C-alpha angles and dihedrals in degrees: 000000000000122000105192096189091046085228117160115249089242087070091068113097107246114246115232105204092193096052106118090226091054091047092050094047118001095170099086092054092044092048091050090050091049091052093050122035098339092220132064142150121243121257090269098046093239104114140022126232113210110186107175124083097227090047093048089050091052093046093052092049100044109094091194088071093057122115088219105117090218087073095049096101092057097048120123125202107285092217091054092048091052094050092053 
């Protein structure tokens, strides 16, 4: 996943999916994420937000990112994949 600014993922502001402001209007936070790193975990570390079309396409087509246990042996480090 390309990171044009070479910014570390930690620089992305965590998304809090239970924040009332995010629930009311998630688009400003998602747009800001898209403009920065494009990928971030939520504030609880439970889910990833992928906001760029090319990155979404890659995630959906990469079997190593599946939660299917049959793919566990072929998994790479998620953080290494994101920084590619």
